[in-house]
N, CA, C and O atoms as CSV, one atom per row, in Angstrom:
chain,resi,resn,atom,element,x,y,z
A,1,UNK,N,N,-0.098,16.309,31.772
A,1,UNK,CA,C,0.874,17.370,31.582
A,1,UNK,C,C,1.811,17.044,30.419
A,1,UNK,O,O,2.186,17.925,29.646
A,2,UNK,N,N,2.183,15.767,30.305
A,2,UNK,CA,C,3.088,15.364,29.224
A,2,UNK,C,C,2.418,15.522,27.868
A,2,UNK,O,O,3.019,16.049,26.931
A,3,UNK,N,N,1.185,15.070,27.764
A,3,UNK,CA,C,0.457,15.193,26.494
A,3,UNK,C,C,0.293,16.665,26.142
A,3,UNK,O,O,0.427,17.046,24.979
A,4,UNK,N,N,0.009,17.478,27.126
A,4,UNK,CA,C,-0.131,18.918,26.883
A,4,UNK,C,C,1.158,19.496,26.294
A,4,UNK,O,O,1.121,20.222,25.301
A,5,UNK,N,N,2.299,19.169,26.913
A,5,UNK,CA,C,3.586,19.681,26.413
A,5,UNK,C,C,3.867,19.196,24.994
A,5,UNK,O,O,4.345,19.961,24.156
A,6,UNK,N,N,3.571,17.928,24.727
A,6,UNK,CA,C,3.811,17.389,23.388
A,6,UNK,C,C,2.938,18.084,22.347
A,6,UNK,O,O,3.399,18.369,21.241
A,7,UNK,N,N,1.699,18.354,22.689
A,7,UNK,CA,C,0.805,19.047,21.752
A,7,UNK,C,C,1.226,20.494,21.555
A,7,UNK,O,O,1.174,21.011,20.439
A,8,UNK,N,N,1.642,21.148,22.626
A,8,UNK,CA,C,2.094,22.538,22.510
A,8,UNK,C,C,3.355,22.616,21.649
A,8,UNK,O,O,3.537,23.580,20.906
A,9,UNK,N,N,4.214,21.622,21.743
A,9,UNK,CA,C,5.398,21.583,20.870
A,9,UNK,C,C,5.028,21.516,19.407
A,9,UNK,O,O,5.777,21.977,18.546
A,10,UNK,N,N,3.877,20.945,19.126
A,10,UNK,CA,C,3.369,20.867,17.752
A,10,UNK,C,C,2.780,22.206,17.307
A,10,UNK,O,O,2.466,22.390,16.131
A,11,UNK,N,N,2.630,23.143,18.257
A,11,UNK,CA,C,2.043,24.433,17.932
A,11,UNK,C,C,0.559,24.512,18.255
A,11,UNK,O,O,-0.102,25.488,17.899
A,12,UNK,N,N,0.033,23.501,18.921
A,12,UNK,CA,C,-1.391,23.483,19.260
A,12,UNK,C,C,-1.681,24.394,20.437
A,12,UNK,O,O,-0.852,24.569,21.330
A,13,UNK,N,N,-2.874,24.969,20.420
A,13,UNK,CA,C,-3.390,25.672,21.576
A,13,UNK,C,C,-4.149,24.634,22.381
A,13,UNK,O,O,-5.126,24.061,21.899
A,14,UNK,N,N,-3.707,24.391,23.598
A,14,UNK,CA,C,-4.266,23.319,24.413
A,14,UNK,C,C,-5.153,23.897,25.508
A,14,UNK,O,O,-4.751,24.811,26.229
A,15,UNK,N,N,-6.355,23.358,25.624
A,15,UNK,CA,C,-7.280,23.714,26.683
A,15,UNK,C,C,-7.426,22.472,27.550
A,15,UNK,O,O,-7.830,21.416,27.062
A,16,UNK,N,N,-7.102,22.590,28.826
A,16,UNK,CA,C,-7.133,21.448,29.732
A,16,UNK,C,C,-8.388,21.499,30.589
A,16,UNK,O,O,-8.765,22.553,31.102
A,17,UNK,N,N,-9.029,20.344,30.737
A,17,UNK,CA,C,-10.163,20.214,31.649
A,17,UNK,C,C,-9.722,19.335,32.812
A,17,UNK,O,O,-9.050,18.324,32.610
A,18,UNK,N,N,-10.094,19.713,34.012
A,18,UNK,CA,C,-9.672,18.984,35.210
A,18,UNK,C,C,-10.333,17.612,35.325
A,18,UNK,O,O,-9.773,16.695,35.926
A,19,UNK,N,N,-11.532,17.476,34.741
A,19,UNK,CA,C,-12.245,16.201,34.803
A,19,UNK,C,C,-13.264,16.144,33.667
A,19,UNK,O,O,-13.385,17.079,32.876
A,20,UNK,N,N,-13.983,15.047,33.603
A,20,UNK,CA,C,-14.944,14.863,32.527
A,20,UNK,C,C,-16.076,15.868,32.538
A,20,UNK,O,O,-16.558,16.277,31.482
A,21,UNK,N,N,-16.506,16.271,33.728
A,21,UNK,CA,C,-17.583,17.256,33.803
A,21,UNK,C,C,-17.149,18.608,33.249
A,21,UNK,O,O,-17.909,19.271,32.544
A,22,UNK,N,N,-15.932,19.011,33.569
A,22,UNK,CA,C,-15.419,20.273,33.019
A,22,UNK,C,C,-15.243,20.166,31.506
A,22,UNK,O,O,-15.504,21.124,30.779
A,23,UNK,N,N,-14.804,19.010,31.037
A,23,UNK,CA,C,-14.662,18.801,29.584
A,23,UNK,C,C,-16.006,18.966,28.889
A,23,UNK,O,O,-16.094,19.624,27.852
A,24,UNK,N,N,-17.056,18.372,29.457
A,24,UNK,CA,C,-18.392,18.515,28.878
A,24,UNK,C,C,-18.828,19.978,28.844
A,24,UNK,O,O,-19.385,20.434,27.846
A,25,UNK,N,N,-18.579,20.712,29.924
A,25,UNK,CA,C,-18.962,22.127,29.980
A,25,UNK,C,C,-18.208,22.924,28.920
A,25,UNK,O,O,-18.790,23.778,28.251
A,26,UNK,N,N,-16.934,22.650,28.769
A,26,UNK,CA,C,-16.138,23.375,27.762
A,26,UNK,C,C,-16.634,23.057,26.353
A,26,UNK,O,O,-16.664,23.938,25.494
A,27,UNK,N,N,-17.024,21.806,26.112
A,27,UNK,CA,C,-17.539,21.431,24.795
A,27,UNK,C,C,-18.836,22.162,24.471
A,27,UNK,O,O,-19.130,22.427,23.305
A,28,UNK,N,N,-19.594,22.481,25.480
A,28,UNK,CA,C,-20.854,23.218,25.266
A,28,UNK,C,C,-20.607,24.709,25.023
A,28,UNK,O,O,-21.416,25.377,24.379
A,29,UNK,N,N,-19.476,25.236,25.543
A,29,UNK,CA,C,-19.219,26.673,25.486
A,29,UNK,C,C,-18.157,27.113,24.496
A,29,UNK,O,O,-18.117,28.285,24.121
A,30,UNK,N,N,-17.293,26.197,24.060
A,30,UNK,CA,C,-16.169,26.552,23.192
A,30,UNK,C,C,-16.141,25.627,21.981
A,30,UNK,O,O,-16.754,24.560,21.996
A,31,UNK,N,N,-15.432,26.033,20.938
A,31,UNK,CA,C,-15.286,25.219,19.734
A,31,UNK,C,C,-13.884,24.621,19.678
A,31,UNK,O,O,-12.901,25.290,19.996
A,32,UNK,N,N,-13.803,23.369,19.276
A,32,UNK,CA,C,-12.531,22.667,19.185
A,32,UNK,C,C,-12.439,21.924,17.860
A,32,UNK,O,O,-13.457,21.525,17.293
A,33,UNK,N,N,-11.224,21.740,17.371
A,33,UNK,CA,C,-11.022,20.928,16.169
A,33,UNK,C,C,-10.605,19.514,16.537
A,33,UNK,O,O,-10.754,18.589,15.738
A,34,UNK,N,N,-10.082,19.346,17.751
A,34,UNK,CA,C,-9.635,18.032,18.211
A,34,UNK,C,C,-9.837,17.929,19.714
A,34,UNK,O,O,-9.519,18.857,20.458
A,35,UNK,N,N,-10.366,16.798,20.154
A,35,UNK,CA,C,-10.529,16.507,21.571
A,35,UNK,C,C,-9.745,15.235,21.863
A,35,UNK,O,O,-9.944,14.212,21.207
A,36,UNK,N,N,-8.859,15.300,22.842
A,36,UNK,CA,C,-8.129,14.118,23.293
A,36,UNK,C,C,-8.490,13.924,24.749
A,36,UNK,O,O,-8.279,14.815,25.572
A,37,UNK,N,N,-9.034,12.760,25.071
A,37,UNK,CA,C,-9.492,12.510,26.434
A,37,UNK,C,C,-9.183,11.096,26.872
A,37,UNK,O,O,-9.162,10.165,26.067
A,38,UNK,N,N,-8.947,10.955,28.152
A,38,UNK,CA,C,-8.738,9.636,28.729
A,38,UNK,C,C,-10.098,8.970,28.889
A,38,UNK,O,O,-11.110,9.649,29.061
A,39,UNK,N,N,-10.120,7.654,28.832
A,39,UNK,CA,C,-11.362,6.929,29.039
A,39,UNK,C,C,-11.790,7.016,30.500
A,39,UNK,O,O,-12.956,7.276,30.794
A,40,UNK,N,N,-10.849,6.799,31.412
A,40,UNK,CA,C,-11.161,6.786,32.842
A,40,UNK,C,C,-10.717,8.090,33.479
A,40,UNK,O,O,-9.527,8.399,33.520
A,41,UNK,N,N,-11.683,8.852,33.976
A,41,UNK,CA,C,-11.380,10.095,34.670
A,41,UNK,C,C,-12.537,10.424,35.594
A,41,UNK,O,O,-13.634,9.891,35.428
A,42,UNK,N,N,-12.305,11.291,36.559
A,42,UNK,CA,C,-13.388,11.672,37.480
A,42,UNK,C,C,-14.508,12.395,36.731
A,42,UNK,O,O,-14.287,12.992,35.678
A,43,UNK,N,N,-15.692,12.328,37.290
A,43,UNK,CA,C,-16.828,12.980,36.639
A,43,UNK,C,C,-17.275,12.126,35.475
A,43,UNK,O,O,-17.439,10.915,35.625
A,44,UNK,N,N,-17.472,12.720,34.340
A,44,UNK,CA,C,-17.879,11.994,33.139
A,44,UNK,C,C,-16.705,11.190,32.588
A,44,UNK,O,O,-15.558,11.633,32.649
A,45,UNK,N,N,-16.996,10.016,32.054
A,45,UNK,CA,C,-15.955,9.193,31.432
A,45,UNK,C,C,-15.613,9.738,30.048
A,45,UNK,O,O,-16.315,10.597,29.513
A,46,UNK,N,N,-14.549,9.237,29.491
A,46,UNK,CA,C,-14.184,9.621,28.131
A,46,UNK,C,C,-15.261,9.280,27.126
A,46,UNK,O,O,-15.480,10.019,26.166
A,47,UNK,N,N,-15.943,8.149,27.345
A,47,UNK,CA,C,-17.038,7.767,26.437
A,47,UNK,C,C,-18.183,8.771,26.521
A,47,UNK,O,O,-18.804,9.090,25.507
A,48,UNK,N,N,-18.468,9.271,27.726
A,48,UNK,CA,C,-19.523,10.277,27.883
A,48,UNK,C,C,-19.103,11.597,27.246
A,48,UNK,O,O,-19.918,12.272,26.617
A,49,UNK,N,N,-17.839,11.963,27.407
A,49,UNK,CA,C,-17.329,13.179,26.769
A,49,UNK,C,C,-17.411,13.041,25.249
A,49,UNK,O,O,-17.776,13.991,24.557
A,50,UNK,N,N,-17.076,11.869,24.733
A,50,UNK,CA,C,-17.185,11.611,23.295
A,50,UNK,C,C,-18.611,11.846,22.812
A,50,UNK,O,O,-18.819,12.502,21.791
A,51,UNK,N,N,-19.593,11.315,23.535
A,51,UNK,CA,C,-20.998,11.496,23.137
A,51,UNK,C,C,-21.393,12.968,23.120
A,51,UNK,O,O,-22.067,13.419,22.195
A,52,UNK,N,N,-20.976,13.716,24.138
A,52,UNK,CA,C,-21.281,15.150,24.192
A,52,UNK,C,C,-20.596,15.880,23.042
A,52,UNK,O,O,-21.187,16.768,22.428
A,53,UNK,N,N,-19.354,15.509,22.750
A,53,UNK,CA,C,-18.624,16.136,21.643
A,53,UNK,C,C,-19.362,15.926,20.327
A,53,UNK,O,O,-19.480,16.854,19.528
A,54,UNK,N,N,-19.860,14.711,20.096
A,54,UNK,CA,C,-20.573,14.406,18.847
A,54,UNK,C,C,-21.873,15.199,18.738
A,54,UNK,O,O,-22.282,15.589,17.644
A,55,UNK,N,N,-22.516,15.434,19.879
A,55,UNK,CA,C,-23.788,16.180,19.889
A,55,UNK,C,C,-23.545,17.679,19.739
A,55,UNK,O,O,-24.217,18.338,18.946
A,56,UNK,N,N,-22.597,18.217,20.489
A,56,UNK,CA,C,-22.411,19.673,20.535
A,56,UNK,C,C,-21.541,20.213,19.419
A,56,UNK,O,O,-21.658,21.382,19.052
A,57,UNK,N,N,-20.661,19.368,18.868
A,57,UNK,CA,C,-19.724,19.851,17.856
A,57,UNK,C,C,-19.586,18.824,16.721
A,57,UNK,O,O,-18.565,18.146,16.613
A,58,UNK,N,N,-20.608,18.719,15.888
A,58,UNK,CA,C,-20.528,17.762,14.789
A,58,UNK,C,C,-19.255,18.000,13.967
A,58,UNK,O,O,-18.919,19.135,13.631
A,59,UNK,N,N,-18.579,16.935,13.664
A,59,UNK,CA,C,-17.353,17.052,12.869
A,59,UNK,C,C,-16.086,17.156,13.682
A,59,UNK,O,O,-14.995,17.034,13.126
A,60,UNK,N,N,-16.192,17.381,14.996
A,60,UNK,CA,C,-14.986,17.463,15.812
A,60,UNK,C,C,-14.335,16.086,15.837
A,60,UNK,O,O,-15.020,15.066,15.906
A,61,UNK,N,N,-13.022,16.067,15.782
A,61,UNK,CA,C,-12.262,14.819,15.854
A,61,UNK,C,C,-12.017,14.491,17.317
A,61,UNK,O,O,-11.698,15.375,18.112
A,62,UNK,N,N,-12.168,13.203,17.674
A,62,UNK,CA,C,-12.008,12.784,19.064
A,62,UNK,C,C,-11.067,11.592,19.143
A,62,UNK,O,O,-11.233,10.596,18.439
A,63,UNK,N,N,-10.075,11.722,20.018
A,63,UNK,CA,C,-9.139,10.635,20.306
A,63,UNK,C,C,-9.334,10.233,21.761
A,63,UNK,O,O,-9.254,11.068,22.662
A,64,UNK,N,N,-9.589,8.953,21.981
A,64,UNK,CA,C,-9.649,8.423,23.337
A,64,UNK,C,C,-8.334,7.732,23.631
A,64,UNK,O,O,-7.706,7.164,22.738
A,65,UNK,N,N,-7.921,7.782,24.890
A,65,UNK,CA,C,-6.707,7.077,25.288
A,65,UNK,C,C,-6.960,6.341,26.594
A,65,UNK,O,O,-7.734,6.785,27.442
A,66,UNK,N,N,-6.283,5.199,26.733
A,66,UNK,CA,C,-6.428,4.419,27.950
A,66,UNK,C,C,-5.336,3.369,28.035
A,66,UNK,O,O,-4.809,2.910,27.021
A,67,UNK,N,N,-5.014,3.004,29.242
A,67,UNK,CA,C,-4.105,1.894,29.475
A,67,UNK,C,C,-4.860,0.595,29.663
A,67,UNK,O,O,-4.261,-0.468,29.822
A,68,UNK,N,N,-6.178,0.689,29.643
A,68,UNK,CA,C,-7.027,-0.475,29.863
A,68,UNK,C,C,-7.766,-0.802,28.577
A,68,UNK,O,O,-8.906,-0.379,28.389
A,69,UNK,N,N,-7.132,-1.544,27.699
A,69,UNK,CA,C,-7.729,-1.797,26.391
A,69,UNK,C,C,-8.981,-2.659,26.472
A,69,UNK,O,O,-9.780,-2.658,25.536
A,70,UNK,N,N,-9.176,-3.398,27.567
A,70,UNK,CA,C,-10.405,-4.174,27.677
A,70,UNK,C,C,-11.618,-3.261,27.836
A,70,UNK,O,O,-12.754,-3.712,27.688
A,71,UNK,N,N,-11.388,-1.985,28.134
A,71,UNK,CA,C,-12.487,-1.026,28.237
A,71,UNK,C,C,-12.950,-0.551,26.857
A,71,UNK,O,O,-13.975,0.119,26.736
A,72,UNK,N,N,-12.196,-0.899,25.835
A,72,UNK,CA,C,-12.585,-0.512,24.482
A,72,UNK,C,C,-13.922,-1.131,24.140
A,72,UNK,O,O,-14.164,-2.311,24.396
A,73,UNK,N,N,-14.778,-0.325,23.565
A,73,UNK,CA,C,-16.035,-0.889,23.102
A,73,UNK,C,C,-16.267,-0.380,21.695
A,73,UNK,O,O,-15.882,0.743,21.372
A,74,UNK,N,N,-16.859,-1.146,20.896
A,74,UNK,CA,C,-17.146,-0.737,19.534
A,74,UNK,C,C,-18.600,-0.968,19.222
A,74,UNK,O,O,-19.059,-2.110,19.201
A,75,UNK,N,N,-19.330,0.093,18.980
A,75,UNK,CA,C,-20.751,-0.046,18.698
A,75,UNK,C,C,-21.045,0.163,17.221
A,75,UNK,O,O,-22.147,-0.126,16.754
A,76,UNK,N,N,-20.057,0.665,16.487
A,76,UNK,CA,C,-20.300,0.944,15.085
A,76,UNK,C,C,-21.179,2.164,14.879
A,76,UNK,O,O,-21.619,2.427,13.760
A,77,UNK,N,N,-21.437,2.905,15.933
A,77,UNK,CA,C,-22.312,4.069,15.835
A,77,UNK,C,C,-21.485,5.339,15.756
A,77,UNK,O,O,-20.260,5.301,15.643
A,78,UNK,N,N,-22.175,6.452,15.817
A,78,UNK,CA,C,-21.476,7.737,15.789
A,78,UNK,C,C,-20.655,7.960,17.053
A,78,UNK,O,O,-19.825,8.868,17.106
A,79,UNK,N,N,-20.884,7.137,18.065
A,79,UNK,CA,C,-20.141,7.276,19.316
A,79,UNK,C,C,-18.833,6.498,19.293
A,79,UNK,O,O,-18.425,5.930,20.306
A,80,UNK,N,N,-18.193,6.473,18.164
A,80,UNK,CA,C,-16.879,5.857,18.027
A,80,UNK,C,C,-15.839,6.972,17.966
A,80,UNK,O,O,-16.062,7.989,17.309
A,81,UNK,N,N,-14.711,6.790,18.640
A,81,UNK,CA,C,-13.652,7.798,18.511
A,81,UNK,C,C,-13.030,7.735,17.121
A,81,UNK,O,O,-13.135,6.723,16.428
A,82,UNK,N,N,-12.395,8.802,16.730
A,82,UNK,CA,C,-11.672,8.804,15.454
A,82,UNK,C,C,-10.390,8.006,15.567
A,82,UNK,O,O,-9.857,7.524,14.568
A,83,UNK,N,N,-9.896,7.866,16.789
A,83,UNK,CA,C,-8.707,7.042,17.043
A,83,UNK,C,C,-8.685,6.660,18.511
A,83,UNK,O,O,-9.314,7.306,19.350
A,84,UNK,N,N,-7.947,5.593,18.804
A,84,UNK,CA,C,-7.758,5.155,20.176
A,84,UNK,C,C,-6.271,5.007,20.409
A,84,UNK,O,O,-5.588,4.301,19.668
A,85,UNK,N,N,-5.774,5.663,21.424
A,85,UNK,CA,C,-4.355,5.618,21.760
A,85,UNK,C,C,-4.180,4.753,22.999
A,85,UNK,O,O,-4.695,5.071,24.070
A,86,UNK,N,N,-3.456,3.669,22.841
A,86,UNK,CA,C,-3.223,2.772,23.968
A,86,UNK,C,C,-2.009,3.238,24.751
A,86,UNK,O,O,-0.935,3.451,24.187
A,87,UNK,N,N,-2.190,3.396,26.072
A,87,UNK,CA,C,-1.081,3.787,26.941
A,87,UNK,C,C,-0.281,2.549,27.300
A,87,UNK,O,O,-0.863,1.470,27.416
A,88,UNK,N,N,0.984,2.652,27.475
A,88,UNK,CA,C,1.781,3.864,27.257
A,88,UNK,C,C,2.027,4.059,25.764
A,88,UNK,O,O,2.084,3.096,24.999
A,89,UNK,N,N,2.169,5.303,25.371
A,89,UNK,CA,C,2.491,5.614,23.981
A,89,UNK,C,C,3.663,6.571,23.958
A,89,UNK,O,O,3.988,7.206,24.961
A,90,UNK,N,N,4.284,6.664,22.815
A,90,UNK,CA,C,5.445,7.537,22.652
A,90,UNK,C,C,5.005,8.870,22.062
A,90,UNK,O,O,3.879,9.014,21.586
A,91,UNK,N,N,5.906,9.833,22.100
A,91,UNK,CA,C,5.636,11.128,21.466
A,91,UNK,C,C,5.394,10.920,19.972
A,91,UNK,O,O,4.514,11.550,19.385
A,92,UNK,N,N,6.166,10.048,19.374
A,92,UNK,CA,C,6.003,9.748,17.943
A,92,UNK,C,C,4.629,9.131,17.675
A,92,UNK,O,O,3.988,9.441,16.671
A,93,UNK,N,N,4.183,8.260,18.577
A,93,UNK,CA,C,2.860,7.651,18.429
A,93,UNK,C,C,1.740,8.670,18.552
A,93,UNK,O,O,0.766,8.619,17.801
A,94,UNK,N,N,1.874,9.591,19.489
A,94,UNK,CA,C,0.884,10.660,19.637
A,94,UNK,C,C,0.859,11.524,18.394
A,94,UNK,O,O,-0.214,11.827,17.872
A,95,UNK,N,N,2.029,11.926,17.911
A,95,UNK,CA,C,2.107,12.751,16.703
A,95,UNK,C,C,1.454,12.059,15.513
A,95,UNK,O,O,0.690,12.677,14.771
A,96,UNK,N,N,1.753,10.790,15.336
A,96,UNK,CA,C,1.196,10.044,14.201
A,96,UNK,C,C,-0.326,9.960,14.298
A,96,UNK,O,O,-1.027,10.106,13.296
A,97,UNK,N,N,-0.825,9.727,15.493
A,97,UNK,CA,C,-2.274,9.639,15.686
A,97,UNK,C,C,-2.940,10.975,15.409
A,97,UNK,O,O,-3.948,11.030,14.704
A,98,UNK,N,N,-2.392,12.048,15.952
A,98,UNK,CA,C,-2.961,13.384,15.724
A,98,UNK,C,C,-2.926,13.721,14.241
A,98,UNK,O,O,-3.913,14.221,13.701
A,99,UNK,N,N,-1.809,13.457,13.574
A,99,UNK,CA,C,-1.708,13.729,12.131
A,99,UNK,C,C,-2.772,12.976,11.357
A,99,UNK,O,O,-3.452,13.540,10.500
A,100,UNK,N,N,-2.908,11.699,11.665
A,100,UNK,CA,C,-3.880,10.857,10.956
A,100,UNK,C,C,-5.309,11.342,11.175
A,100,UNK,O,O,-6.091,11.432,10.229
A,101,UNK,N,N,-5.646,11.652,12.414
A,101,UNK,CA,C,-6.998,12.086,12.741
A,101,UNK,C,C,-7.311,13.435,12.092
A,101,UNK,O,O,-8.405,13.625,11.559
A,102,UNK,N,N,-6.380,14.352,12.133
A,102,UNK,CA,C,-6.631,15.671,11.551
A,102,UNK,C,C,-6.709,15.628,10.027
A,102,UNK,O,O,-7.317,16.500,9.407
A,103,UNK,N,N,-6.101,14.625,9.438
A,103,UNK,CA,C,-6.215,14.462,7.983
A,103,UNK,C,C,-7.515,13.766,7.598
A,103,UNK,O,O,-7.840,13.645,6.417
A,104,UNK,N,N,-8.260,13.307,8.616
A,104,UNK,CA,C,-9.567,12.710,8.349
A,104,UNK,C,C,-9.549,11.256,7.956
A,104,UNK,O,O,-10.514,10.762,7.372
A,105,UNK,N,N,-8.480,10.562,8.259
A,105,UNK,CA,C,-8.418,9.135,7.919
A,105,UNK,C,C,-9.211,8.315,8.895
A,105,UNK,O,O,-9.273,7.092,8.767
């Protein structure tokens, strides 16, 4: 809810998925310019959502977030997020990450 409010303050249109399975379904049916997802969630994990995003929407930017940094994995493949946000983060940190990702850095 907090991330949603912070993104809406930026002027973003936010679409919320209740779990990873709903996120995957939305990625198959709707177009997005940015996906922000938690690594650990019910249904599909953030890593699984990332893979679906890369398949269904080439070019979509994906930010993963987690409080468990040991869950970070790096394969060097296309299944890498555009950014990783470590929890807890500040509103300023979220803004900076979104700005950077949308600029394509």
